[in-house]
N, C-alpha and C positions, 0 to 999 in steps of 0.2 A: 449369475444374474437372477435376482428375485424381484418380481414385480409386486407392488402393493395390491392386496386383494380388495376388490370392490365389496362394499357392504351388500350382503345378500338380502334379497327382497323377502318380505314376510309371506305367511300363508303356506307353511310347509305341511300343515296338518291335512290338507285337502287332497292328498295323494300326489300326483305328478304336477309339479308347478313348473312354469316356464323358466328355463335357466337364464341367468343374466347374460345379455349380449356381450361378446368379447370385444376388447379394444381393437379398433380398426374396422369393425363391422357396424353397419347402420342398425339402429334399433328396428326390430320387427323382422329380422332375418333369421331368428332361431326357432320360432314356432308360429302356429296359426293364431293363437291367442296372444298376440304380441303387444297390444295396446297397453294393457295393465302392467305387463313386465317392463315396457319402455318407460312408463311413467314412474314406476317404483325405482327402477335403476337410475333414472335421471335425478330423482329426488335424493336417493342415497349418495350419488356421486357429488351432488351439490353440497350436501351436508357434511361430507367427509373432508377434513382439511388436508389429509394425506394425498387425496386425489389431485390437489392443486399442484403438487410437486412432481408428478410424473413418476417414472420408474425409479427404483432405488436399488443400489448395489450394496449388499452387505458383505463385508470381508471379516472372516473370523479373526478374533483378537490374537490367537496363537500364531497366525501367519507371520507376524512381524518377529516374534520370538524365534521362530524356526528359520527365518530367511533373512534376518538382519545383516549377517555377514555377507550373504550372497548379494543383497541389494547394494551394499557399499562397494563390494568388488566389481559389480556390474557397472556402477558409475565411474569407477576408476579405470575400467578397461579401455575406455575410449572407443569401443566398438558400437556401431550404430544400433544393432539389434539389442545388445545388452543394455545400452544406455536408455533406449526407448522403453524397454520392458521395465527397468527400474523407475524411470520417471512416471510412467503410467501407473505403476503400483503405488508409488508414494503419493501421487495425486489423489488416488482413491482413498488411501489410508489417512491422509491429512485432511480430507474433505469433512467439513462439519456443517450439518444441516441446521437451519434456523431453529427448528423445534428441538434440537439437541437430542435426537433419538439415540445417538451413539456416545453420548457424554459419559455413560457408565462404563463403556468398554475401551475408550480411546487410550492410546499409549503415547507417552511423551517422546515423540520420535526424535526430537533434537538431542535427547540424552543417549541415543544409540552411538557408540564410539565410532568416530570417523564419518558419520553420515552428513553432518552439516558441512564439514570441510570438503567432502566429495561433491556436494551440490554446489558449493562456492567455486570449486575447481571448474565445473561445467560453465559457470558464468564467466569466470576469468578466461577460460579457453576461447570463448566467443569474443570477449572484449579485446583480447590480444590481436585478433584479426579484423576487428570491426573498423579500425581506422583506415582511411584511404591510403593508397600506396604512396602518394606524393608527400604525405605527412611523416611517414617513418619507413625506413627500409632496414631496420636492424634485424640481424639474424635471430631466429627463435629455435630453441631446441624442442624437439618433439617430446611432449610429456604424457599425452594420452595415447594409448594404443602403440606404445613403443616396440612391443614384441611382435606386432603383426604388420605384415607388409601392406595390407589393405584394411582400412577401418570400416568401410561400408558407406561412408558419407559421399554424396554426390555420385559422379560417374567414374569412380576410381577403378572399378573392375574393367570398364570399357577402355579407360586410358591405359591400364596395365597390359591389357591384351594387345593394344596397338603398338606397344613397345616391346616386342618379343624378338628373339633371335630368328632370322629367316630360316626356312627349312633347308635341309641338306640337299644338295643336287649339284648342278653344273656351275653354280656360282663360285665354288671353291674358295680361294684365298680372299677375294674381295668381299664375298658374302660373309665369311667367317670373321673378317676384321670388322665389318659393319655390325655383325651380331654381338661380338665382344664389346664393341664401343657402346652400342645401345644398351646392353645389359649393365655395363659399368655405370652409364649415365642414369639408368633406372634406379639403381641402388642408392645413388646420391640424391636423385630427384625426389624420392619419397621422404627423405629426411630434411629437405629444405622447405622453406615457407611456401614457395610457389607450388611445389608438388604436393604438400600435405593439405594446405588450406585453400589455395586459390585455384583449384582445378577448374571449377566452373561455378556459375551463380547458384546452381542447385545445391551444391555442397555447402556453400556459405549460408544459404537459406535454411538448410537443415540444422546447421550449427546454431543459427539464431533461434530457431524454434526450440531447440533443446535448452538454450539459455533462458528463454522465456518460461518454459515449463518448469525449470529448476527454480526460477524466481517466484513462480506461482506456488510451488511447494513450500518454499521458505516463508512466503506470505501466509500460507495456511498454518504453518507452525506458529507464527507469531500470535495467532488468535487463541492458542491454547495456553491457559494460565501456567501450566506446569513447564512450558518451554520458555517463558518470558525471561526468567532469571538467567538461564543458560545463554540465551541469545543476546541479552543486553550486556553480558560480560564477555562476549566473543568478539575480539577485536577485528578479526578477519571479516566476520559477518558485517559489522558496522562499517568498516572501511569500504567494503564492496557496495553496499546499498547507498552510502553517501557519495561514492564516486559515480554511480549510475545517476543519482539525482543531479550531481554537478554537471554531467554531460547531457542534460535533458534536451539541449538544442540539436544534438546529433544522434543520440541514442534512441532505440526503439521505444515508442510511447508506452506499450504494454509493460516493457521491462522497467521503465521509469515509474509507472503507476504502481506496479507490484512492490518496488523498492520503497516508494513513498508510504504506502500503506503499512509495510513492515515496520518502518522506523516510527511511524505514528503510534503503532501498537506497543512499541517498546520504549517510547519516550519517557514515560513516567518513572522508569527504572534506570534511565541512561545517565551516565556521568561523562561529560565531554572530555574530562581529563584522561580517559582511557587512551586517547590518541597520542598522549605523551607519556604513557606508562611504560613499564619495562616488558610488557607482553610483546611477543613476536609480531612484527609489522609486515604486512604483505603489500600494502599500497601506501605510499607516502602521502599522508594527509594529517593536518593538525586541527586544533580546535577552531581557529579562525576560519580556515577553509571550509570546515563543516558548517559553520554558521552562514558563510557566504553562499554555500550550495543551497541552503534552505531559503535564503533571501532571493536567490535566482528563481527558484520555483514560485515564491510568493509574488514576484513581479512578472511571471510568465503570462501568456495569453490564454491559458487553459483554466477555466473557472474551477473545475474539480481539483486541480493541483493547488490553486490559490487557497481553497478552503482547507485542504489537507495541510499545507504549509502553515497557515494561521493556527490550526489546531496543534500542530507540532511545536511551534514556538510557545504557545500557551502552556503546553505540558513541560517543555524543557525548562522554562523559567521558574517552575515550582521548586526545582532543586537549587538550593542556594549556591552549590558548587559550580553551577552553570552560569550564574549571574555575571561574573567578570567577563565572560566571552560574548555574552549577548548584549550587555549594557552599551558598548560603543555603537551599536547599530540601532538603538532604541528610536531615535528620530526617524530613521528610514522605515522602521517597522510601523511606527505610529502613522506615518503618512499613507502607507499602503493599506493598513487596516481601515483607516478612515475612508479611503477610496472604495474599499469593498462594501462599506456601509451604504454607499450610494447605489449599489447594484440592486435591482428589484428582487433578485433571487433570494428566497428565505434562507437557503443553506449558507450562502455567502455572508449574510448578515449575522446568522447564528455563530458561524466560525469566528467572525471578526469580533463580535461582542464577547465571546468566550475567551479569546486571547487577550483583549483589553482588560477584562475582569481580572485576569491573573497578573497582567503587567503592572496595573496601578497598585497592586499590593506589594510590589517589590520595594520601592523606596520613594522618597520625596521627589527626587529628580524625574522619575517616570511620570508622576502626577503633574508636575509643573510643565513638562514638555507636551503632554497630551492636552492639557487645558489650553495651551498656546497654539495648538495645531488648528489650522483653519478648518472650519465646518465640523469639527469633532463634536462639540456640544449640540449643535443644531441637528446633526444626523442621529445622534443617540436619542434625542427627543423624538425624532420622526419614527424611530423604531418602536418607541413606547406608544406614540399617538396612533400609529397605523391601525391596530397594534399588530405586532408579530404574532403569527398563529401559535407559537410555543410560549406559554406564559413564563417559563423559566428564563427565556432570552430577555423578555421585558424586565424581569426582576433584576437580572444581572446588569442591564443597561442603567437601571435606576441606581444600583449599587455603585457602578462606575462613577456616576455623577456625584453621589454622596462622598465617595473617596476624594474626588477632585476638590470639593468644597471644604474638605478638612484642612487644606493648606491655605493659610492667610493670603499668600500671594495670588491665589486664583480667584479670590472673592470679587475683585474688581471686574474680571472677565465674566463671572457667572451672574453678577447683578443685572447685566443686560437681559438675562432670561428670567428675571423674577416673575414677570406676568405669566410666562409659560409654565413655570413651576407651580404658581398659585392655581392656574387653571387645571392642571393635572391633579393637584391636591384635592380639589372639590369634585372633579368629574370621575376619577378612577379610584375607587375604594381599595383596590388591590395593592396599590403602591403609595397610598396616602401617607403612610408612616415614613417612608423614605423621603418624600418631598416635604413633609413637615419638618423633618430633621435638616434637610437642605436649607429651607427658608429660615429656620432657627439659626443655623450656622452663619447665614449671610447677614442677618440683621441684629442678632441679639448679643454678639460678642462685643466686649468693651473696646477692642482695638479697631472696630469698624468705624470708618469716618462718618457713616450715615446712621450709626446705631441709634442716636437720640431721636432721629426723625422717623426711622422705619422699624424700630424694635417692637413690632406688633405681633410677631409670630412666635412668641414665647410659648413653651409647652407646660 
């Protein structure tokens, strides 16, 4: 553990200068002449961007190369101590600071053989036991820690010690029979679902924390460009994160959030046809179910999830191969995105406008359906008039309107907003070109029924 060094105060030439106060000690506690040192240290700390991030842990890049097999085997062992060590190590290795201090040294961890599958096994292990007992009672074969009688999760050691053969003594035959019976039951008990997973709430909570930590590591992987292609083509990874998203009503919120952020980072490289490909499948899910899982997140009550789902749909539709699977849900998507435009939060408006910007580029049907959506044009205009604090969002909103007016069937609907377009044309110079083209399309085309009376916006 190495802490970032504070900038040293000037004045070294005058002999003994007051040392900078250490973290955790008040200024003035190091020397008698502390006023100048306190002022200099405070100024240096305020000027240093690294001081805003707190302590930093630097891991040597060769650590992964020397221990990658050990990390994978630790994850596969199913033992609490080994799994915890591996997850903690991967969390540190996959962490990427905003200033990208370690970008020169980072290793594409997803390319380590077996690592991604081992992490997904941790999540699958939790999801197998996360369902309530009344929903499923199918027998499950122990897959993690199969060679160990005790894995370390929960109170297994206490439970094991309580099921021991009674000590020798006067109990003779009855005691021996009871001991053999309890020992026989113990060997079977550990290999059954109730003995392995449902010992106590503490063990289940620990399993859940391991799954969340594994999902956080996978999320960190998705931020690294060198990992994107590997993860976007990994069917087991995509099936797992989509299944977590699909179960957002019952699954842990942090696990759902990590899965959603992972899939958003990979969306620009994703082809939904992977769910019907010849690659090995671990979770039965098809393209339609994947889209429905995203729509469920889009309609949820969590605003951050709504924004992420809108961004995800906007990225997925860019790939023409995904269009056949998303197009049937376009009306439902438009309705929800227009609803998000009414939320005063700027991030929700930005996500909605970004998704609509990509959707209207798909085909004529998308443009016709959006123009006929109630409040759609009015709320796009409000985003521009407000204006939105991000100019790019306003520009995209204007471009959406320009795409809508390119369809002759939409001009009757857009003519009702002609005065609003003209007002923005003269008031806001940033987007005057877009609104000039909109007005020109509305009035100057020969197939317009009012072209002879209103054809005054020619360019």
